[in-house]
PAPA-925525 format. One record per residue: residue number from 1; residue in three letters; y, z, x of N, C-alpha, C, CB in turn. Coordinates in Angstrom, 2 decimals. Atoms other than C-alpha are relative to their C-alpha. Glycine has a CB too. Layout:
BEGIN
+------+------+---------+---------+---------+---------+---------+---------+---------+---------+---------+---------+---------+---------+
! resi ! resn !     n_v !     n_w !     n_u !    ca_v !    ca_w !    ca_u !     c_v !     c_w !     c_u !    cb_v !    cb_w !    cb_u !
+------+------+---------+---------+---------+---------+---------+---------+---------+---------+---------+---------+---------+---------+
!  NUM !  Ala !       Y !       Z !       X !       Y !       Z !       X !       Y !       Z !       X !       Y !       Z !       X !
...
+------+------+---------+---------+---------+---------+---------+---------+---------+---------+---------+---------+---------+---------+
// end
This chain:
BEGIN
+------+------+---------+---------+---------+---------+---------+---------+---------+---------+---------+---------+---------+---------+
! resi ! resn !     n_v !     n_w !     n_u !    ca_v !    ca_w !    ca_u !     c_v !     c_w !     c_u !    cb_v !    cb_w !    cb_u !
+------+------+---------+---------+---------+---------+---------+---------+---------+---------+---------+---------+---------+---------+
!    1 !  Unk !    1.74 !   -1.33 !    0.05 !    9.95 !  -35.45 !  -10.23 !   -0.23 !    0.01 !    1.95 !   -2.37 !   -1.22 !   -1.26 !
!    2 !  Unk !   -0.49 !   -0.05 !   -2.02 !   11.16 !  -36.52 !   -5.85 !    0.54 !    0.98 !   -0.09 !    1.14 !   -1.14 !    0.92 !
!    3 !  Unk !   -1.37 !   -1.38 !   -0.31 !   14.41 !  -33.54 !   -6.54 !   -0.61 !    1.21 !    0.04 !    1.29 !    0.28 !   -1.31 !
!    4 !  Unk !    1.43 !   -0.41 !   -0.37 !   11.32 !  -31.89 !   -7.01 !   -0.40 !    0.76 !    1.14 !   -0.71 !   -1.04 !    0.13 !
!    5 !  Unk !    0.79 !    0.08 !   -1.41 !    9.16 !  -32.42 !   -4.51 !    0.64 !    0.94 !    0.93 !    0.02 !   -1.51 !    0.69 !
!    6 !  Unk !   -1.06 !   -0.30 !   -1.83 !   12.43 !  -31.92 !   -1.45 !   -0.09 !    1.16 !   -0.64 !    2.01 !   -0.76 !    0.65 !
!    7 !  Unk !   -0.56 !   -1.31 !    0.04 !   13.24 !  -28.32 !   -3.58 !   -1.58 !    0.46 !    0.65 !    0.67 !    0.68 !   -1.74 !
!    8 !  Unk !    1.56 !   -0.70 !   -0.46 !    9.03 !  -27.37 !   -2.79 !    0.34 !   -0.17 !    0.80 !   -1.43 !   -0.33 !   -0.19 !
!    9 !  Unk !   -0.06 !   -0.29 !   -1.46 !    9.31 !  -28.54 !    0.55 !    1.10 !    1.28 !    0.17 !    0.50 !   -1.46 !    0.89 !
!   10 !  Unk !   -0.80 !   -0.57 !   -0.47 !   12.27 !  -27.16 !    1.31 !   -0.39 !    1.68 !    0.08 !    1.10 !   -0.45 !   -0.70 !
!   11 !  Unk !    0.95 !   -1.51 !    0.08 !   10.91 !  -23.58 !    0.12 !   -1.04 !   -0.01 !    0.36 !   -0.29 !    0.61 !   -1.16 !
!   12 !  Unk !    1.26 !    0.57 !   -0.49 !    7.54 !  -24.73 !    1.42 !    0.62 !    1.08 !    1.52 !   -0.25 !   -2.20 !    0.04 !
!   13 !  Unk !    0.24 !    0.14 !   -0.78 !    9.02 !  -24.52 !    4.68 !    1.43 !    1.13 !    0.56 !   -0.36 !   -1.41 !    0.19 !
!   14 !  Unk !   -1.03 !   -1.33 !    0.68 !   11.79 !  -21.43 !    4.19 !   -1.47 !    0.83 !    0.27 !    0.85 !   -0.10 !   -2.17 !
!   15 !  Unk !    0.88 !   -1.09 !   -0.04 !    8.69 !  -19.65 !    3.73 !   -0.68 !    0.06 !    1.30 !   -0.95 !   -0.06 !   -1.07 !
!   16 !  Unk !    0.63 !   -0.02 !   -1.35 !    6.53 !  -20.97 !    7.30 !    0.29 !    0.58 !    0.64 !   -0.06 !   -0.78 !    0.64 !
!   17 !  Unk !   -0.77 !   -0.47 !   -0.79 !    9.72 !  -19.87 !    8.65 !   -0.24 !    1.33 !    0.49 !    1.04 !   -0.13 !   -0.48 !
!   18 !  Unk !   -0.34 !   -1.01 !   -0.25 !    9.87 !  -16.60 !    7.52 !   -1.61 !    0.69 !    0.48 !    0.88 !    0.54 !   -1.19 !
!   19 !  Unk !    1.69 !   -0.64 !   -1.02 !    5.95 !  -15.57 !    8.29 !    0.27 !   -0.67 !    1.49 !   -2.07 !   -0.91 !   -0.78 !
!   20 !  Unk !   -0.20 !   -0.35 !   -1.42 !    6.53 !  -16.53 !   11.37 !    0.46 !    0.23 !    0.78 !   -0.11 !   -0.20 !    0.45 !
!   21 !  Unk !   -0.41 !   -1.15 !   -0.28 !    9.08 !  -14.39 !   12.24 !    0.06 !    1.41 !    0.21 !    0.29 !   -0.07 !   -0.25 !
!   22 !  Unk !    0.68 !   -1.56 !    0.17 !    7.45 !  -11.64 !   10.74 !   -0.91 !    0.32 !    1.18 !   -1.00 !    0.17 !   -1.44 !
!   23 !  Unk !    1.53 !   -0.12 !   -0.64 !    3.99 !  -12.71 !   12.56 !    1.12 !    0.80 !    2.19 !   -1.34 !   -2.75 !   -0.03 !
!   24 !  Unk !   -0.89 !    0.09 !   -1.07 !    6.72 !  -12.79 !   16.25 !    0.93 !    1.53 !    0.00 !    0.96 !   -1.47 !   -0.23 !
!   25 !  Unk !   -0.72 !   -1.43 !    0.04 !    8.26 !   -9.22 !   15.52 !   -0.62 !    1.32 !    0.30 !    0.47 !    0.22 !   -1.27 !
!   26 !  Unk !    0.30 !   -1.09 !   -0.29 !    5.90 !   -7.00 !   16.10 !   -1.27 !   -0.05 !    0.89 !   -0.06 !    0.71 !   -1.13 !
!   27 !  Unk !    0.66 !   -0.33 !   -0.53 !    3.17 !   -6.03 !   18.60 !   -1.38 !    0.15 !   -0.81 !    0.56 !    0.85 !    0.53 !
!   28 !  Unk !    1.36 !   -0.40 !    0.55 !    0.48 !   -4.71 !   16.46 !   -1.14 !   -1.24 !   -0.85 !    0.44 !    1.20 !   -1.12 !
!   29 !  Unk !    1.53 !    1.13 !    0.62 !   -2.73 !   -6.61 !   16.19 !   -0.34 !   -0.13 !   -1.59 !   -1.69 !    0.72 !    0.62 !
!   30 !  Unk !    0.69 !    0.46 !    0.88 !   -3.90 !   -6.15 !   13.09 !    1.05 !   -0.04 !   -1.28 !   -1.28 !    0.81 !   -0.10 !
!   31 !  Unk !   -0.86 !    0.53 !    0.94 !   -0.41 !   -6.16 !   11.15 !   -0.34 !   -1.38 !    0.52 !    1.59 !    0.51 !   -0.01 !
!   32 !  Unk !    0.20 !    1.00 !   -0.17 !   -0.03 !   -9.26 !   12.69 !   -1.15 !   -1.25 !   -0.11 !    0.32 !    0.23 !    0.68 !
!   33 !  Unk !    1.66 !    1.27 !    0.63 !   -3.61 !  -11.31 !   11.85 !   -0.20 !    0.17 !   -1.25 !   -1.80 !    0.32 !    0.62 !
!   34 !  Unk !    0.05 !    0.38 !    0.93 !   -2.97 !  -10.03 !    8.70 !    1.28 !   -0.98 !   -0.58 !   -0.32 !    1.02 !   -0.53 !
!   35 !  Unk !   -0.86 !    1.54 !    0.20 !    0.35 !  -12.29 !    8.22 !   -0.06 !   -0.90 !    0.40 !    0.99 !   -0.19 !    0.16 !
!   36 !  Unk !    0.61 !    1.49 !   -0.62 !   -1.19 !  -14.95 !   10.63 !   -0.72 !   -0.74 !   -1.79 !   -1.78 !    0.44 !    1.69 !
!   37 !  Unk !    0.89 !    0.45 !    1.81 !   -3.81 !  -15.01 !    7.06 !    0.96 !    0.01 !   -0.65 !   -1.21 !    1.08 !   -0.92 !
!   38 !  Unk !   -1.56 !    0.38 !    1.10 !   -0.67 !  -15.22 !    4.93 !    0.56 !   -1.80 !    0.12 !    1.74 !    1.22 !    0.83 !
!   39 !  Unk !    0.10 !    1.22 !    0.30 !    0.64 !  -17.65 !    6.63 !   -0.53 !   -1.15 !   -0.13 !    0.33 !   -0.15 !    0.21 !
!   40 !  Unk !    1.02 !    0.93 !   -0.81 !   -2.56 !  -19.75 !    7.32 !   -0.14 !   -0.75 !   -1.64 !   -1.75 !    0.91 !    0.97 !
!   41 !  Unk !    0.09 !    0.77 !    1.41 !   -2.55 !  -19.96 !    3.23 !    0.97 !   -0.27 !   -0.82 !   -0.72 !    0.55 !   -0.79 !
!   42 !  Unk !   -1.01 !    0.66 !    0.50 !    1.29 !  -20.90 !    2.62 !   -0.38 !   -1.41 !    0.85 !    1.52 !    0.77 !    0.22 !
!   43 !  Unk !    0.47 !    1.19 !   -0.55 !    0.11 !  -23.28 !    5.14 !   -0.95 !   -1.32 !   -1.34 !   -1.11 !    0.72 !    1.32 !
!   44 !  Unk !    0.98 !    1.16 !    0.71 !   -2.80 !  -24.90 !    3.37 !    0.95 !    0.29 !   -1.69 !   -2.33 !    0.54 !    0.04 !
!   45 !  Unk !   -0.41 !    0.78 !    1.07 !   -0.79 !  -25.09 !   -0.01 !    0.81 !   -0.78 !    0.56 !    0.54 !    0.63 !   -1.09 !
!   46 !  Unk !   -1.15 !    0.52 !   -0.31 !    1.98 !  -26.64 !    1.38 !   -0.55 !   -1.79 !    0.54 !    0.79 !    1.14 !    1.23 !
!   47 !  Unk !    0.97 !    1.31 !   -0.14 !   -0.76 !  -29.36 !    3.19 !   -0.72 !   -0.73 !   -1.03 !   -1.01 !    0.30 !    0.78 !
!   48 !  Unk !    0.26 !    0.62 !    1.08 !   -1.75 !  -30.39 !   -0.09 !    0.45 !   -1.29 !   -0.60 !    0.19 !    0.73 !   -0.64 !
!   49 !  Unk !   -0.69 !    1.75 !    0.50 !   -1.72 !  -33.80 !   -1.79 !    1.83 !    1.17 !   -0.95 !   -1.92 !   -1.47 !   -2.12 !
!   50 !  Unk !   -1.20 !   -0.53 !    0.59 !    2.48 !  -33.69 !   -3.18 !   -0.11 !    0.29 !   -1.57 !    1.13 !   -0.99 !    0.27 !
!   51 !  Unk !   -0.16 !   -0.12 !    1.46 !    2.50 !  -32.39 !   -7.22 !    0.90 !   -0.70 !    0.00 !    0.21 !    1.20 !   -0.71 !
!   52 !  Unk !   -0.52 !    1.21 !    0.32 !    3.64 !  -35.00 !   -9.23 !   -0.25 !    0.65 !   -1.30 !   -0.61 !   -1.47 !    0.49 !
!   53 !  Unk !   -0.84 !   -0.17 !    1.27 !    5.71 !  -33.56 !  -12.18 !    0.38 !    1.27 !   -0.09 !   -0.65 !   -0.36 !   -1.25 !
!   54 !  Unk !   -0.83 !   -1.70 !   -0.25 !    7.39 !  -30.10 !  -13.03 !   -0.71 !    0.90 !   -0.23 !    1.22 !    0.47 !   -0.87 !
!   55 !  Unk !    1.56 !   -0.63 !   -0.23 !    3.93 !  -28.68 !  -13.82 !   -0.41 !    0.47 !    1.03 !   -0.97 !   -0.78 !   -0.15 !
!   56 !  Unk !    0.72 !   -0.58 !   -1.50 !    2.50 !  -28.60 !  -10.77 !    1.13 !    0.41 !    0.68 !   -0.89 !   -1.16 !    1.05 !
!   57 !  Unk !   -0.89 !   -1.39 !   -0.84 !    5.43 !  -28.02 !   -9.25 !    0.17 !    1.47 !    0.54 !    0.70 !    0.19 !   -0.45 !
!   58 !  Unk !   -0.37 !   -1.49 !   -0.02 !    6.12 !  -24.75 !  -10.75 !   -0.90 !    0.33 !    0.10 !    0.61 !    0.70 !   -0.89 !
!   59 !  Unk !    1.34 !   -0.66 !   -0.14 !    2.51 !  -23.84 !  -10.43 !    0.15 !    0.16 !    1.85 !   -1.55 !   -1.16 !   -0.74 !
!   60 !  Unk !    0.47 !   -0.35 !   -0.96 !    2.88 !  -24.59 !   -6.87 !    1.03 !    1.08 !    0.80 !   -0.38 !   -1.18 !    0.62 !
!   61 !  Unk !   -1.50 !   -0.49 !   -0.37 !    6.26 !  -23.14 !   -6.03 !   -0.29 !    2.08 !   -0.62 !    1.62 !   -1.33 !   -1.36 !
!   62 !  Unk !    0.65 !   -1.16 !    0.74 !    4.68 !  -19.71 !   -8.00 !   -0.72 !    0.15 !    0.83 !   -0.60 !   -0.04 !   -1.30 !
!   63 !  Unk !    0.98 !   -0.16 !   -1.09 !    1.88 !  -19.69 !   -5.73 !    0.44 !    0.43 !    0.79 !   -0.59 !   -0.87 !    0.49 !
!   64 !  Unk !   -0.61 !   -0.35 !   -0.81 !    4.34 !  -19.58 !   -2.90 !    0.76 !    0.99 !   -0.12 !    0.43 !   -0.75 !    0.33 !
!   65 !  Unk !   -0.94 !   -1.26 !    0.48 !    6.35 !  -16.97 !   -4.59 !   -1.16 !    1.05 !    0.39 !    0.57 !    0.05 !   -1.90 !
!   66 !  Unk !    1.12 !   -1.70 !    0.27 !    3.08 !  -14.70 !   -5.12 !   -0.39 !    0.22 !    1.62 !   -2.05 !   -0.26 !   -1.27 !
!   67 !  Unk !    0.94 !   -0.27 !   -2.25 !    2.17 !  -15.44 !   -0.62 !    1.26 !    0.89 !    0.13 !   -0.07 !   -2.04 !    1.90 !
!   68 !  Unk !   -1.35 !   -1.26 !   -0.87 !    6.01 !  -14.28 !    0.08 !   -0.02 !    1.69 !   -0.89 !    2.29 !   -0.90 !   -0.37 !
!   69 !  Unk !    0.36 !   -2.02 !    0.17 !    5.48 !  -10.82 !   -1.96 !   -1.25 !    0.68 !    0.01 !    0.40 !    0.65 !   -1.43 !
!   70 !  Unk !    1.20 !   -0.71 !   -0.38 !    2.42 !  -10.57 !   -0.83 !    0.00 !    0.38 !    1.61 !   -1.27 !   -0.94 !   -0.39 !
!   71 !  Unk !   -0.20 !   -0.52 !   -1.24 !    3.59 !  -10.62 !    2.83 !    0.97 !    0.89 !   -0.02 !    0.24 !   -0.89 !    0.89 !
!   72 !  Unk !   -1.08 !   -0.79 !    0.52 !    6.81 !   -8.58 !    1.76 !   -0.84 !    1.23 !    0.41 !    0.51 !   -0.22 !   -1.69 !
!   73 !  Unk !    0.63 !   -0.67 !    0.41 !    4.16 !   -6.13 !    0.86 !   -0.68 !    0.71 !    0.90 !   -0.51 !   -0.50 !   -0.73 !
!   74 !  Unk !    0.88 !   -0.32 !   -1.27 !    2.19 !   -6.22 !    3.89 !    0.90 !    0.57 !    1.24 !   -0.80 !   -1.42 !    0.50 !
!   75 !  Unk !   -1.33 !   -0.59 !   -0.59 !    5.23 !   -5.64 !    5.97 !    0.67 !    1.16 !   -0.07 !    0.82 !   -0.57 !   -0.30 !
!   76 !  Unk !   -0.65 !   -1.91 !    0.58 !    6.66 !   -2.48 !    4.09 !   -1.07 !    0.65 !    0.40 !    0.29 !    0.52 !   -1.98 !
!   77 !  Unk !    0.37 !   -1.27 !   -0.58 !    3.66 !   -0.95 !    4.63 !   -0.82 !   -0.25 !    1.58 !   -1.02 !    0.79 !   -1.19 !
!   78 !  Unk !    1.05 !    0.04 !   -1.20 !    1.76 !   -2.31 !    7.89 !    1.02 !    0.19 !    1.57 !   -0.97 !   -1.81 !   -0.07 !
!   79 !  Unk !   -0.82 !    0.18 !   -1.61 !    4.61 !   -2.62 !   10.51 !    1.26 !    1.71 !   -0.31 !    1.34 !   -2.36 !    0.14 !
!   80 !  Unk !   -1.55 !   -1.91 !   -0.06 !    6.42 !    1.17 !   11.74 !    0.91 !   -0.57 !   -0.62 !    1.06 !    0.79 !    1.90 !
!   81 !  Unk !   -1.65 !   -0.53 !    0.60 !    9.92 !    2.32 !    9.92 !    0.53 !   -0.31 !    1.61 !    0.28 !    2.20 !   -0.76 !
!   82 !  Unk !   -1.25 !    0.12 !   -0.64 !   12.86 !    1.30 !   12.03 !    0.19 !   -2.21 !    0.08 !   -0.20 !    1.11 !    1.93 !
!   83 !  Unk !   -0.86 !    0.47 !    0.58 !   15.16 !   -1.64 !   12.71 !   -1.29 !   -1.71 !   -0.27 !    1.70 !    0.08 !    1.02 !
!   84 !  Unk !    0.85 !    1.06 !    0.70 !   12.53 !   -4.63 !   12.62 !   -0.73 !   -0.60 !   -1.16 !   -0.54 !    0.00 !    0.37 !
!   85 !  Unk !    0.11 !    0.69 !    1.16 !   10.93 !   -4.34 !   10.26 !    0.84 !    0.54 !   -1.36 !   -1.43 !   -0.02 !   -0.23 !
!   86 !  Unk !   -0.97 !    0.26 !    0.94 !   13.82 !   -3.59 !    7.91 !    0.31 !   -1.30 !   -0.04 !    1.10 !    0.69 !    0.19 !
!   87 !  Unk !   -0.74 !    1.65 !   -0.35 !   14.96 !   -7.05 !    9.14 !   -1.31 !   -0.71 !   -0.80 !    0.21 !   -0.63 !    2.19 !
!   88 !  Unk !    0.76 !    0.95 !    0.75 !   11.83 !   -8.42 !    7.73 !   -0.09 !    0.05 !   -1.41 !   -1.18 !    0.02 !    0.40 !
!   89 !  Unk !    0.09 !    0.52 !    1.08 !   11.82 !   -7.17 !    4.49 !    1.57 !   -0.88 !   -0.73 !   -0.56 !    1.21 !   -0.75 !
!   90 !  Unk !   -1.00 !    0.60 !   -0.25 !   15.53 !   -7.88 !    4.38 !    0.05 !   -1.59 !   -0.70 !    0.06 !    0.10 !    1.43 !
!   91 !  Unk !    0.64 !    1.19 !    0.62 !   14.00 !  -11.38 !    4.24 !   -0.74 !   -0.74 !    0.03 !    0.31 !   -0.55 !   -0.12 !
!   92 !  Unk !    0.61 !    0.32 !    1.44 !   11.68 !  -11.15 !    2.38 !    0.48 !    0.06 !   -0.92 !   -0.82 !    0.51 !   -0.39 !
!   93 !  Unk !   -0.77 !    0.19 !    0.91 !   13.93 !  -10.34 !    0.19 !    1.03 !   -0.62 !   -0.87 !    0.11 !    0.36 !    0.12 !
!   94 !  Unk !   -0.93 !    1.54 !    0.63 !   16.21 !  -12.95 !   -0.25 !   -0.89 !   -0.90 !    0.12 !    1.46 !   -0.65 !    0.87 !
!   95 !  Unk !    0.58 !    0.78 !    0.41 !   13.97 !  -15.32 !    0.48 !   -1.03 !   -0.12 !   -1.54 !   -0.45 !   -0.11 !    1.03 !
!   96 !  Unk !    0.42 !   -0.20 !    0.66 !   11.97 !  -14.19 !   -2.48 !    1.11 !   -0.01 !   -1.70 !   -0.64 !    0.96 !    0.68 !
!   97 !  Unk !   -1.00 !    0.49 !    1.50 !   15.29 !  -14.11 !   -5.20 !    0.35 !   -1.13 !    0.02 !    1.36 !    0.65 !   -0.31 !
!   98 !  Unk !    0.29 !    1.29 !   -0.09 !   16.14 !  -17.30 !   -3.69 !   -0.86 !   -1.15 !   -0.45 !   -0.10 !    0.00 !    0.76 !
!   99 !  Unk !    1.08 !    0.68 !    0.86 !   12.84 !  -18.77 !   -4.96 !   -0.01 !   -0.06 !   -1.42 !   -1.13 !    0.52 !    0.24 !
!  100 !  Unk !    0.58 !    0.51 !    1.71 !   12.45 !  -17.32 !   -8.12 !    1.84 !   -0.16 !   -0.74 !   -1.37 !    1.89 !   -1.18 !
!  101 !  Unk !   -0.87 !    0.98 !    1.26 !   16.23 !  -18.44 !   -9.22 !    0.12 !   -1.64 !    0.14 !    1.71 !    0.48 !   -0.05 !
!  102 !  Unk !    0.64 !    1.01 !    0.65 !   14.84 !  -22.00 !   -8.16 !   -0.66 !    0.04 !   -0.91 !   -0.56 !   -0.49 !    0.53 !
!  103 !  Unk !    1.11 !   -0.31 !    1.09 !   12.18 !  -21.18 !  -10.60 !    0.83 !    0.44 !   -1.15 !   -1.15 !    1.21 !    0.44 !
!  104 !  Unk !   -0.62 !   -0.65 !    1.27 !   14.24 !  -20.31 !  -13.00 !    0.59 !   -0.70 !   -0.81 !    0.85 !    0.88 !    0.20 !
!  105 !  Unk !   -0.67 !    1.53 !    0.58 !   16.46 !  -23.51 !  -12.77 !   -0.71 !   -1.00 !   -0.43 !    0.72 !   -0.74 !    0.94 !
!  106 !  Unk !    0.41 !    1.26 !    0.52 !   13.90 !  -25.58 !  -12.99 !   -0.76 !    0.02 !   -0.82 !   -0.42 !   -0.75 !    0.71 !
!  107 !  Unk !    1.22 !    0.18 !    1.03 !   10.84 !  -24.13 !  -14.46 !    0.29 !    0.88 !   -1.63 !   -1.56 !    0.77 !    0.89 !
!  108 !  Unk !   -0.25 !   -0.49 !    1.45 !   11.74 !  -23.28 !  -17.93 !   -0.52 !   -0.46 !   -1.25 !    1.17 !   -0.09 !   -0.23 !
+------+------+---------+---------+---------+---------+---------+---------+---------+---------+---------+---------+---------+---------+
// end
């Protein structure tokens, strides 16, 4: 169980870093505000009590995955086309793929 909790914590930390980087890369206030709210949502989820058992760990990881996918869609729609936006999308796509593979290996 502890191994699953550690994986979830690592995934959550990666999500927080990804969301933080997303907020710092563009000056558009409205987009940054939306990304900040998504980051706060992820942080609230990470600050709840440690899930016990595979089911709760998988549920929490799935919620983080949903926040990550929502953040990717916000970045795609909100930020102007260009290098920064493209980098954000690549970062979110890679993080999402990594998280999905971890979910597949743990939550069958």
